[in-house]
VOFIVEX-338217 format. One record per residue (C-alpha): residue number from 1; residue in one letter; x, y, z. Coordinates in nm, 2 decimals. Each point is the difference from the previous one (the first is absolute). Last residue first. Layout:
<NUM,"A",<X,Y,Z>>;
...
END
This chain:
<499,"A",<-0.45,6.12,2.60>>;
<498,"T",<-0.04,-0.34,-0.14>>;
<497,"V",<-0.33,-0.12,-0.16>>;
<496,"V",<-0.06,-0.37,0.06>>;
<495,"A",<-0.13,-0.20,-0.29>>;
<494,"Y",<-0.25,-0.28,0.08>>;
<493,"R",<-0.22,0.06,-0.30>>;
<492,"E",<0.31,0.05,-0.21>>;
<491,"L",<0.13,-0.35,0.07>>;
<490,"E",<-0.18,-0.16,-0.30>>;
<489,"A",<0.13,0.28,-0.23>>;
<488,"A",<0.35,-0.05,0.13>>;
<487,"L",<-0.02,-0.37,-0.09>>;
<486,"V",<-0.07,0.08,-0.37>>;
<485,"A",<0.26,0.29,-0.01>>;
<484,"A",<0.28,-0.22,0.12>>;
<483,"V",<0.13,0.02,0.36>>;
<482,"K",<0.24,0.20,0.22>>;
<481,"A",<-0.07,-0.04,0.37>>;
<480,"H",<-0.09,0.17,0.32>>;
<479,"L",<-0.25,-0.22,0.18>>;
<478,"L",<-0.20,0.05,0.32>>;
<477,"T",<-0.16,-0.34,0.09>>;
<476,"G",<-0.34,0.02,0.17>>;
<475,"E",<-0.21,0.21,0.24>>;
<474,"A",<0.18,-0.09,0.32>>;
<473,"T",<0.34,0.06,-0.16>>;
<472,"H",<0.25,-0.23,-0.17>>;
<471,"E",<0.28,0.19,-0.17>>;
<470,"A",<0.16,-0.07,-0.34>>;
<469,"S",<0.29,0.17,-0.18>>;
<468,"L",<0.15,0.03,-0.34>>;
<467,"L",<-0.16,-0.30,-0.16>>;
<466,"E",<0.09,-0.03,-0.37>>;
<465,"G",<-0.29,-0.14,-0.20>>;
<464,"E",<-0.13,-0.33,-0.15>>;
<463,"A",<0.04,-0.26,0.28>>;
<462,"H",<0.00,0.21,0.31>>;
<461,"V",<-0.26,0.24,-0.13>>;
<460,"R",<-0.20,-0.29,-0.11>>;
<459,"S",<0.01,-0.15,0.35>>;
<458,"V",<-0.12,0.32,0.15>>;
<457,"L",<-0.29,0.01,-0.25>>;
<456,"D",<-0.10,-0.35,0.09>>;
<455,"G",<0.00,0.09,0.37>>;
<454,"R",<-0.31,0.20,-0.06>>;
<453,"T",<-0.19,-0.08,0.32>>;
<452,"Y",<0.29,0.15,0.19>>;
<451,"P",<-0.09,0.34,-0.13>>;
<450,"V",<0.26,0.17,-0.23>>;
<449,"L",<0.12,0.34,0.11>>;
<448,"A",<0.17,0.13,-0.32>>;
<447,"R",<0.30,0.20,-0.10>>;
<446,"V",<0.08,-0.04,-0.37>>;
<445,"E",<0.29,0.06,-0.24>>;
<444,"V",<-0.08,-0.08,-0.36>>;
<443,"A",<0.28,-0.11,-0.25>>;
<442,"P",<0.07,-0.36,0.10>>;
<441,"R",<0.36,-0.09,-0.06>>;
<440,"P",<0.15,-0.16,-0.31>>;
<439,"L",<0.27,-0.25,0.08>>;
<438,"E",<0.35,0.14,-0.02>>;
<437,"E",<0.07,0.06,0.36>>;
<436,"D",<-0.14,-0.33,0.13>>;
<435,"I",<0.20,-0.18,-0.28>>;
<434,"L",<0.31,0.18,0.12>>;
<433,"A",<-0.06,-0.12,0.36>>;
<432,"L",<-0.05,-0.36,-0.12>>;
<431,"L",<0.33,0.02,-0.20>>;
<430,"E",<0.19,0.13,0.30>>;
<429,"D",<-0.13,-0.29,0.20>>;
<428,"I",<0.10,-0.25,-0.28>>;
<427,"G",<0.36,0.14,-0.03>>;
<426,"Q",<0.17,-0.33,0.09>>;
<425,"G",<-0.26,-0.28,0.05>>;
<424,"S",<0.26,-0.28,-0.06>>;
<423,"R",<-0.17,-0.16,-0.30>>;
<422,"A",<-0.20,0.30,-0.13>>;
<421,"S",<0.32,0.20,-0.01>>;
<420,"V",<-0.04,0.37,-0.04>>;
<419,"V",<0.15,0.31,-0.17>>;
<418,"I",<-0.22,0.30,-0.07>>;
<417,"A",<-0.06,0.20,-0.31>>;
<416,"H",<-0.15,0.34,-0.08>>;
<415,"P",<0.33,0.15,-0.12>>;
<414,"E",<0.06,-0.27,-0.26>>;
<413,"R",<0.33,0.05,-0.18>>;
<412,"R",<0.20,0.08,0.31>>;
<411,"L",<-0.17,-0.28,0.19>>;
<410,"L",<0.07,-0.24,-0.28>>;
<409,"R",<0.37,0.08,-0.01>>;
<408,"Q",<0.02,-0.03,0.38>>;
<407,"L",<-0.16,-0.35,-0.02>>;
<406,"V",<0.24,-0.10,-0.28>>;
<405,"A",<0.30,0.11,0.21>>;
<404,"P",<-0.13,-0.19,0.30>>;
<403,"D",<-0.01,-0.33,-0.21>>;
<402,"A",<-0.32,-0.18,0.08>>;
<401,"A",<-0.07,-0.32,0.20>>;
<400,"D",<-0.13,0.15,0.32>>;
<399,"A",<-0.17,0.28,-0.19>>;
<398,"K",<-0.22,-0.25,-0.17>>;
<397,"N",<-0.26,0.26,-0.10>>;
<396,"I",<0.03,0.36,-0.13>>;
<395,"V",<-0.35,0.13,0.04>>;
<394,"V",<-0.07,0.29,-0.24>>;
<393,"I",<-0.31,0.19,0.13>>;
<392,"E",<-0.24,0.11,-0.27>>;
<391,"P",<-0.29,0.24,-0.03>>;
<390,"V",<-0.25,-0.10,-0.28>>;
<389,"N",<0.04,0.21,-0.31>>;
<388,"Q",<0.17,-0.27,-0.21>>;
<387,"A",<-0.28,-0.25,0.06>>;
<386,"E",<-0.13,0.00,-0.36>>;
<385,"V",<0.03,-0.38,-0.05>>;
<384,"S",<0.28,0.05,-0.26>>;
<383,"V",<0.17,0.26,0.22>>;
<382,"I",<0.03,-0.25,0.28>>;
<381,"V",<0.13,-0.26,-0.26>>;
<380,"E",<0.28,0.24,-0.11>>;
<379,"R",<0.07,0.08,0.37>>;
<378,"V",<0.07,-0.36,0.07>>;
<377,"S",<0.26,-0.02,-0.28>>;
<376,"A",<0.17,0.32,0.11>>;
<375,"L",<0.03,-0.11,0.37>>;
<374,"Q",<0.14,-0.34,-0.10>>;
<373,"T",<0.26,0.16,-0.23>>;
<372,"E",<0.11,0.22,0.29>>;
<371,"P",<0.03,-0.31,0.22>>;
<370,"E",<0.27,-0.14,-0.23>>;
<369,"P",<0.22,-0.24,0.19>>;
<368,"H",<-0.28,-0.10,0.23>>;
<367,"S",<0.06,0.02,0.38>>;
<366,"G",<-0.22,0.30,0.05>>;
<365,"D",<-0.30,-0.18,-0.15>>;
<364,"V",<-0.26,0.27,-0.07>>;
<363,"V",<-0.34,0.04,0.16>>;
<362,"H",<-0.22,0.29,-0.12>>;
<361,"L",<-0.25,0.06,0.28>>;
<360,"I",<-0.28,0.17,-0.18>>;
<359,"L",<-0.24,0.24,0.18>>;
<358,"D",<-0.37,0.09,-0.04>>;
<357,"A",<-0.06,-0.31,-0.21>>;
<356,"D",<-0.23,-0.01,-0.30>>;
<355,"A",<0.27,-0.04,-0.26>>;
<354,"V",<0.18,-0.27,0.20>>;
<353,"E",<-0.31,-0.21,0.06>>;
<352,"E",<-0.06,0.05,-0.37>>;
<351,"M",<0.28,-0.24,-0.05>>;
<350,"T",<-0.25,-0.29,0.05>>;
<349,"S",<-0.23,0.13,-0.27>>;
<348,"R",<0.29,0.05,-0.24>>;
<347,"F",<0.12,-0.35,0.05>>;
<346,"A",<-0.10,-0.12,-0.35>>;
<345,"E",<0.12,0.33,-0.17>>;
<344,"V",<0.33,0.01,0.18>>;
<343,"L",<0.05,-0.37,-0.05>>;
<342,"H",<-0.05,0.02,-0.38>>;
<341,"H",<0.23,0.30,0.00>>;
<340,"P",<0.28,-0.23,0.11>>;
<339,"L",<0.21,0.15,0.28>>;
<338,"H",<0.32,0.12,-0.17>>;
<337,"R",<0.16,0.04,0.34>>;
<336,"V",<-0.19,-0.17,0.28>>;
<335,"F",<-0.29,0.09,0.22>>;
<334,"G",<-0.13,-0.18,0.31>>;
<333,"V",<-0.37,-0.06,0.06>>;
<332,"T",<-0.16,0.21,0.27>>;
<331,"D",<-0.01,0.00,0.38>>;
<330,"A",<-0.27,0.23,0.13>>;
<329,"L",<0.01,0.19,0.34>>;
<328,"T",<-0.32,0.14,0.14>>;
<327,"Y",<-0.02,0.29,0.24>>;
<326,"L",<-0.10,0.06,0.36>>;
<325,"R",<0.12,0.30,0.20>>;
<324,"G",<0.14,-0.08,0.35>>;
<323,"S",<0.28,0.25,0.03>>;
<322,"P",<0.26,-0.27,-0.07>>;
<321,"T",<-0.19,-0.08,-0.32>>;
<320,"Q",<-0.23,-0.30,-0.02>>;
<319,"A",<-0.03,-0.28,-0.26>>;
<318,"R",<-0.28,-0.20,-0.18>>;
<317,"R",<0.11,-0.24,-0.27>>;
<316,"V",<-0.05,-0.02,-0.37>>;
<315,"T",<0.17,-0.28,-0.20>>;
<314,"P",<0.03,0.01,-0.37>>;
<313,"D",<0.04,-0.34,-0.17>>;
<312,"L",<0.32,-0.05,-0.19>>;
<311,"T",<0.26,-0.03,0.27>>;
<310,"A",<0.30,-0.24,-0.05>>;
<309,"F",<0.08,0.20,-0.32>>;
<308,"L",<0.37,-0.07,0.02>>;
<307,"A",<0.11,-0.23,0.27>>;
<306,"N",<0.14,0.04,0.36>>;
<305,"E",<-0.34,-0.09,0.14>>;
<304,"V",<-0.23,0.19,0.25>>;
<303,"L",<-0.36,-0.12,0.00>>;
<302,"V",<-0.22,0.25,0.19>>;
<301,"G",<-0.02,-0.03,0.38>>;
<300,"A",<-0.17,0.34,0.04>>;
<299,"G",<0.20,0.11,0.30>>;
<298,"T",<-0.08,0.36,-0.10>>;
<297,"L",<0.32,0.19,-0.05>>;
<296,"R",<0.25,-0.29,0.00>>;
<295,"N",<-0.24,-0.22,-0.21>>;
<294,"L",<-0.04,0.28,-0.25>>;
<293,"L",<0.37,0.06,-0.01>>;
<292,"S",<0.07,-0.37,-0.06>>;
<291,"S",<-0.26,0.00,-0.28>>;
<290,"K",<0.17,0.30,-0.17>>;
<289,"G",<0.35,-0.15,0.03>>;
<288,"A",<0.16,0.11,-0.33>>;
<287,"N",<-0.07,-0.34,-0.16>>;
<286,"T",<-0.18,0.16,-0.29>>;
<285,"Y",<0.05,0.37,-0.03>>;
<284,"G",<-0.22,0.23,0.19>>;
<283,"A",<-0.34,0.10,0.13>>;
<282,"I",<-0.16,0.00,0.34>>;
<281,"A",<-0.33,0.19,0.00>>;
<280,"V",<-0.12,0.21,0.29>>;
<279,"S",<-0.37,0.08,0.05>>;
<278,"P",<-0.17,0.26,0.21>>;
<277,"V",<-0.33,-0.09,0.17>>;
<276,"Q",<-0.26,0.27,-0.06>>;
<275,"H",<-0.29,-0.22,0.08>>;
<274,"R",<-0.15,0.06,-0.34>>;
<273,"R",<0.35,-0.05,-0.15>>;
<272,"R",<0.02,-0.34,0.16>>;
<271,"E",<-0.34,-0.09,-0.14>>;
<270,"Q",<0.10,0.12,-0.34>>;
<269,"R",<0.30,-0.23,0.01>>;
<268,"K",<-0.21,-0.30,0.10>>;
<267,"T",<-0.24,0.07,-0.29>>;
<266,"D",<0.29,0.04,-0.24>>;
<265,"R",<0.13,-0.34,0.10>>;
<264,"G",<-0.34,-0.16,-0.06>>;
<263,"K",<-0.03,0.18,-0.34>>;
<262,"K",<0.34,-0.12,-0.10>>;
<261,"M",<-0.12,-0.36,0.03>>;
<260,"E",<-0.27,0.07,-0.26>>;
<259,"A",<0.25,0.17,-0.23>>;
<258,"I",<0.24,-0.30,0.04>>;
<257,"E",<-0.29,-0.24,-0.10>>;
<256,"K",<-0.08,0.21,-0.31>>;
<255,"R",<0.36,0.02,-0.10>>;
<254,"L",<0.02,-0.38,0.04>>;
<253,"K",<-0.30,-0.06,-0.23>>;
<252,"A",<0.14,0.23,-0.27>>;
<251,"M",<0.33,-0.18,0.02>>;
<250,"K",<-0.17,-0.34,-0.03>>;
<249,"E",<-0.18,0.12,-0.32>>;
<248,"R",<0.32,0.14,-0.14>>;
<247,"I",<0.18,-0.33,0.07>>;
<246,"R",<-0.29,-0.20,-0.16>>;
<245,"R",<0.02,0.22,-0.31>>;
<244,"R",<0.38,-0.04,-0.02>>;
<243,"D",<-0.02,-0.38,0.03>>;
<242,"T",<-0.26,-0.02,-0.27>>;
<241,"E",<0.21,0.21,-0.23>>;
<240,"I",<0.30,-0.23,0.07>>;
<239,"K",<-0.22,-0.30,-0.09>>;
<238,"T",<-0.14,0.14,-0.32>>;
<237,"E",<-0.34,0.15,-0.05>>;
<236,"G",<-0.14,-0.10,-0.34>>;
<235,"P",<0.09,-0.35,-0.10>>;
<234,"G",<0.01,0.07,-0.37>>;
<233,"R",<-0.18,0.16,-0.29>>;
<232,"T",<0.23,0.25,-0.18>>;
<231,"A",<0.12,-0.22,-0.29>>;
<230,"M",<-0.29,0.09,-0.22>>;
<229,"G",<-0.25,0.26,0.11>>;
<228,"G",<0.04,0.23,0.29>>;
<227,"G",<-0.33,0.20,0.01>>;
<226,"S",<-0.35,-0.10,-0.10>>;
<225,"T",<-0.14,-0.34,0.08>>;
<224,"G",<-0.12,-0.21,-0.30>>;
<223,"S",<0.19,-0.31,0.09>>;
<222,"G",<0.06,-0.04,0.37>>;
<221,"G",<0.17,0.25,0.23>>;
<220,"G",<0.21,-0.09,0.30>>;
<219,"G",<0.34,0.15,0.06>>;
<218,"M",<0.16,0.32,-0.11>>;
<217,"Q",<0.36,-0.11,0.05>>;
<216,"R",<0.25,0.12,0.26>>;
<215,"S",<0.36,-0.10,-0.05>>;
<214,"L",<0.20,-0.05,0.31>>;
<213,"S",<-0.13,-0.35,0.07>>;
<212,"Q",<0.12,-0.09,-0.35>>;
<211,"G",<0.36,-0.05,0.11>>;
<210,"W",<0.08,0.07,0.36>>;
<209,"G",<-0.15,0.22,0.27>>;
<208,"R",<0.14,0.19,0.29>>;
<207,"L",<-0.17,0.21,0.26>>;
<206,"R",<0.23,0.28,0.11>>;
<205,"P",<-0.24,0.29,-0.05>>;
<204,"L",<-0.25,-0.14,0.25>>;
<203,"M",<0.25,-0.14,0.26>>;
<202,"Y",<0.09,0.33,0.17>>;
<201,"Q",<-0.35,0.12,0.04>>;
<200,"M",<-0.10,-0.36,0.11>>;
<199,"Q",<0.27,0.00,0.27>>;
<198,"A",<-0.11,0.34,0.13>>;
<197,"L",<-0.36,-0.11,0.03>>;
<196,"S",<0.10,-0.32,0.17>>;
<195,"V",<0.22,0.20,0.25>>;
<194,"Q",<-0.29,0.24,0.08>>;
<193,"A",<-0.25,-0.29,0.05>>;
<192,"K",<0.25,-0.18,0.23>>;
<191,"G",<0.04,0.31,0.21>>;
<190,"E",<-0.37,0.06,0.02>>;
<189,"R",<-0.07,-0.35,0.12>>;
<188,"S",<0.28,0.02,0.26>>;
<187,"K",<0.32,-0.20,-0.01>>;
<186,"A",<0.22,0.13,-0.28>>;
<185,"H",<0.36,-0.12,0.06>>;
<184,"Q",<0.05,-0.26,-0.27>>;
<183,"A",<-0.19,0.20,-0.27>>;
<182,"F",<0.20,0.31,0.09>>;
<181,"I",<0.33,-0.19,-0.04>>;
<180,"D",<-0.11,-0.12,-0.34>>;
<179,"L",<-0.10,0.36,-0.10>>;
<178,"I",<0.34,0.12,0.10>>;
<177,"L",<0.17,-0.26,-0.22>>;
<176,"A",<-0.23,0.07,-0.30>>;
<175,"T",<0.09,0.37,0.03>>;
<174,"R",<0.37,-0.07,0.02>>;
<173,"D",<0.01,-0.21,-0.31>>;
<172,"V",<-0.04,-0.37,-0.07>>;
<171,"V",<0.18,-0.23,-0.24>>;
<170,"K",<-0.04,-0.37,-0.01>>;
<169,"V",<0.28,-0.20,-0.16>>;
<168,"K",<0.13,-0.04,-0.36>>;
<167,"V",<0.23,0.30,0.02>>;
<166,"V",<-0.06,0.11,-0.36>>;
<165,"D",<-0.38,-0.06,-0.04>>;
<164,"E",<-0.06,0.12,0.35>>;
<163,"L",<0.17,0.33,-0.09>>;
<162,"H",<-0.22,0.04,-0.31>>;
<161,"I",<-0.33,-0.07,0.18>>;
<160,"L",<0.07,0.23,0.29>>;
<159,"Q",<0.13,0.28,-0.22>>;
<158,"G",<-0.31,-0.02,-0.21>>;
<157,"P",<-0.24,0.01,0.29>>;
<156,"T",<0.18,0.31,0.13>>;
<155,"L",<0.23,-0.05,0.30>>;
<154,"E",<-0.04,0.18,0.33>>;
<153,"G",<0.34,0.04,0.16>>;
<152,"D",<0.27,-0.19,0.20>>;
<151,"C",<-0.03,-0.32,-0.21>>;
<150,"V",<-0.04,-0.34,0.17>>;
<149,"V",<0.12,-0.31,-0.19>>;
<148,"T",<-0.13,-0.34,0.10>>;
<147,"D",<0.11,-0.36,-0.01>>;
<146,"A",<0.36,0.05,0.11>>;
<145,"G",<0.26,-0.29,-0.05>>;
<144,"T",<0.29,0.24,0.06>>;
<143,"S",<0.18,-0.09,-0.33>>;
<142,"A",<-0.32,0.00,-0.21>>;
<141,"V",<-0.12,0.33,0.14>>;
<140,"L",<0.34,0.16,-0.07>>;
<139,"D",<0.00,-0.13,-0.35>>;
<138,"R",<-0.34,0.14,-0.07>>;
<137,"L",<0.11,0.33,0.15>>;
<136,"E",<0.29,0.02,-0.25>>;
<135,"Q",<-0.25,-0.06,-0.28>>;
<134,"A",<-0.22,0.28,0.14>>;
<133,"K",<0.30,0.22,0.02>>;
<132,"G",<0.04,-0.04,-0.38>>;
<131,"S",<-0.37,0.06,-0.07>>;
<130,"G",<-0.04,0.31,0.20>>;
<129,"I",<-0.08,0.05,0.37>>;
<128,"Y",<-0.38,0.05,0.00>>;
<127,"T",<-0.05,-0.26,-0.28>>;
<126,"A",<-0.17,0.20,-0.28>>;
<125,"A",<-0.01,0.37,0.10>>;
<124,"D",<0.34,-0.01,0.17>>;
<123,"P",<-0.01,0.18,0.33>>;
<122,"K",<0.13,0.36,-0.01>>;
<121,"D",<0.34,0.17,0.01>>;
<120,"R",<0.16,-0.33,0.09>>;
<119,"R",<0.22,-0.14,0.27>>;
<118,"Q",<-0.08,-0.37,0.07>>;
<117,"I",<-0.04,-0.14,0.35>>;
<116,"V",<0.03,-0.37,0.10>>;
<115,"G",<-0.13,-0.21,0.29>>;
<114,"D",<0.07,-0.35,0.11>>;
<113,"L",<-0.15,-0.30,0.18>>;
<112,"V",<-0.30,0.15,0.18>>;
<111,"E",<-0.22,-0.26,0.16>>;
<110,"S",<-0.37,0.07,-0.03>>;
<109,"G",<-0.28,0.02,0.26>>;
<108,"A",<-0.17,0.33,-0.09>>;
<107,"T",<0.18,0.17,0.28>>;
<106,"E",<0.33,-0.13,-0.15>>;
<105,"A",<-0.09,0.16,-0.33>>;
<104,"L",<-0.09,0.33,0.16>>;
<103,"A",<0.33,0.00,0.20>>;
<102,"A",<0.19,-0.07,-0.33>>;
<101,"L",<-0.19,0.29,-0.16>>;
<100,"E",<0.10,0.23,0.29>>;
<99,"A",<0.37,-0.11,-0.05>>;
<98,"M",<-0.04,0.08,-0.37>>;
<97,"S",<-0.12,0.35,0.08>>;
<96,"N",<0.29,0.04,0.24>>;
<95,"E",<0.24,-0.10,-0.28>>;
<94,"A",<-0.15,0.26,-0.24>>;
<93,"E",<0.03,0.27,0.27>>;
<92,"E",<0.36,-0.10,0.07>>;
<91,"L",<0.07,0.02,-0.37>>;
<90,"T",<-0.11,0.36,-0.01>>;
<89,"G",<-0.31,0.14,-0.16>>;
<88,"D",<-0.13,-0.07,-0.35>>;
<87,"T",<-0.07,-0.29,-0.23>>;
<86,"W",<0.12,-0.31,0.19>>;
<85,"V",<-0.20,-0.30,-0.14>>;
<84,"G",<-0.05,-0.28,0.24>>;
<83,"V",<0.00,-0.38,-0.01>>;
<82,"L",<-0.05,-0.24,0.29>>;
<81,"V",<0.05,-0.38,-0.03>>;
<80,"V",<-0.25,-0.22,0.17>>;
<79,"R",<-0.03,-0.34,0.16>>;
<78,"E",<-0.37,-0.07,0.08>>;
<77,"L",<-0.04,-0.17,0.33>>;
<76,"R",<-0.10,-0.37,0.00>>;
<75,"L",<-0.27,-0.06,0.26>>;
<74,"Q",<0.10,-0.30,0.22>>;
<73,"R",<-0.17,-0.34,0.02>>;
<72,"Y",<0.32,-0.18,-0.09>>;
<71,"E",<0.25,0.20,-0.20>>;
<70,"V",<0.17,-0.26,-0.21>>;
<69,"E",<0.36,-0.11,-0.06>>;
<68,"T",<0.08,-0.01,0.37>>;
<67,"V",<-0.24,-0.30,0.04>>;
<66,"D",<0.26,-0.23,-0.16>>;
<65,"Q",<-0.19,-0.32,-0.05>>;
<64,"L",<-0.27,0.17,-0.20>>;
<63,"E",<-0.36,-0.07,0.09>>;
<62,"T",<-0.20,-0.16,-0.29>>;
<61,"S",<-0.18,-0.25,0.22>>;
<60,"L",<-0.22,-0.25,-0.19>>;
<59,"G",<0.20,-0.32,0.04>>;
<58,"A",<-0.16,-0.14,0.31>>;
<57,"V",<-0.35,0.11,0.08>>;
<56,"R",<0.00,0.15,0.35>>;
<55,"R",<-0.28,-0.11,0.23>>;
<54,"L",<-0.30,0.19,0.13>>;
<53,"A",<-0.18,-0.17,0.28>>;
<52,"A",<-0.34,-0.16,-0.04>>;
<51,"R",<0.13,-0.36,0.00>>;
<50,"E",<0.23,0.06,0.30>>;
<49,"S",<-0.30,0.13,0.20>>;
<48,"R",<-0.22,-0.30,-0.09>>;
<47,"D",<0.25,-0.28,0.08>>;
<46,"Y",<0.23,-0.11,-0.28>>;
<45,"Q",<0.08,-0.35,-0.13>>;
<44,"E",<0.28,-0.04,-0.25>>;
<43,"G",<-0.05,-0.19,-0.32>>;
<42,"D",<-0.21,-0.31,-0.10>>;
<41,"Y",<0.30,-0.22,-0.10>>;
<40,"N",<0.18,0.04,0.32>>;
<39,"G",<0.37,0.08,-0.02>>;
<38,"L",<0.25,-0.11,-0.27>>;
<37,"G",<0.28,-0.07,0.25>>;
<36,"E",<0.07,-0.36,-0.11>>;
<35,"D",<-0.13,-0.14,0.33>>;
<34,"I",<-0.31,0.21,-0.04>>;
<33,"A",<-0.05,-0.14,-0.35>>;
<32,"A",<0.04,-0.35,0.13>>;
<31,"L",<-0.25,0.06,0.27>>;
<30,"D",<-0.25,0.14,-0.26>>;
<29,"E",<0.06,-0.30,-0.23>>;
<28,"D",<-0.06,-0.25,0.28>>;
<27,"M",<-0.32,0.19,0.09>>;
<26,"L",<-0.11,-0.04,-0.37>>;
<25,"A",<0.07,-0.37,0.01>>;
<24,"E",<-0.18,-0.05,0.33>>;
<23,"A",<-0.31,0.18,-0.14>>;
<22,"K",<0.01,-0.21,-0.32>>;
<21,"L",<0.01,-0.32,0.21>>;
<20,"D",<-0.29,0.11,0.22>>;
<19,"A",<-0.21,0.08,-0.31>>;
<18,"L",<0.07,-0.35,-0.14>>;
<17,"R",<-0.09,-0.16,0.33>>;
<16,"N",<-0.33,0.19,0.00>>;
<15,"A",<-0.08,-0.11,-0.36>>;
<14,"S",<0.08,-0.36,0.10>>;
<13,"E",<-0.24,0.03,0.29>>;
<12,"S",<-0.28,0.14,-0.22>>;
<11,"S",<0.05,-0.28,-0.26>>;
<10,"R",<-0.03,-0.26,0.28>>;
<9,"T",<-0.32,0.15,0.14>>;
<8,"R",<-0.16,0.02,-0.34>>;
<7,"S",<0.08,-0.37,-0.07>>;
<6,"D",<-0.14,-0.09,0.34>>;
<5,"F",<-0.33,0.18,-0.07>>;
<4,"T",<-0.04,-0.16,-0.34>>;
<3,"S",<0.01,-0.34,0.16>>;
<2,"T",<0.27,-0.26,-0.07>>;
<1,"M",<-0.11,-0.34,-0.09>>;
END
């Protein structure tokens, strides 16, 4: 008789043999799969670094086979067509204005494809160039593949909308283009605030709304309220009105910020006046070489770039005349013909450097086809900031690239002018001597024996006045100088009476 223990042992052994047979069968299947090239059934084995690595997922790439069909990781430049209306002047003047517009567009980062001019007595009130010419412009835009039209003038909101409706691409005017360049080049906090203010002033009347967003309704009001009545209750303030209100609030905030920053500049200016330090302002047309001249005169290291409006933030540097007199030299924003009045108003605090100067260096590009037009445009802005009574030296720059006949014509027209080249240094010594002559000179002539314990007064005479002679004696320094009235009063106690 078989015991229970023996039966349990035999059943356990049979179970083990069955498990071994199943394992051998599975192993045979794996080997067969490997022989047939199907790979291991439990997948590939990775170590830890390979498991954590990023792996490409097949079938998700959308990259084109021909990579020349796309611009990979490159900013696509706007392709523009220029449009101008020639109302007065010569054809050459109209073409020069278009050439300047092309330079502005390229400075803004666009690619100019074509440019057209239309002769009219005045711009069309609806589409700037007339409905028929607008249709021709639409065909030109379609044939060139342009995506933007730039007009050589400031368009009204109506002209902008109607012209866009015809040409079917974005339309911008000269003012918007200049504002865009200013926005790109503004670096300082004040410069950015001024540009933002000018952009909002330009944008405010050009906000567009469609459909019911243009119709203001009374809003609110439940039953029993007085006022509107039936069919007048609605959403209240519309989207476009909300935008206008927010823009006006932002403009008020920017004006307050600019006024606060102006106080700091006024304080510095008053400090210079207190110390009787003369100031010279460099003004002129954009890209005339003002920053290059500042670097040549002072070694300031200001950015110099062959681009329009490369300088937006005023730079003030200390300089010295050949006779040893100290003065400040300020580089200002460049001007341009038809400078938008938004910019003149926004940058008025910066342009006050010109109005408060003792002398203006009016830089003009001698190599430009129309330097007389540049002179006239800059003087219009100088008058607008009330600086027309400040003494002026016309500095004809870029003499190394200018036509000698043009230089002679300018010198005949501008008697108080000098020809220089900021790049080569030609005429710089003569300009420094002329600045020394033109700067206001101290009015009070003094003779004083200043004790050595008051070396600060001697230093001030050197810095603020015009030293005629100095002699070191046993009692102190014997000075003969011309100084301002404030310093003369402090030297009076040491005055020496001459026989």
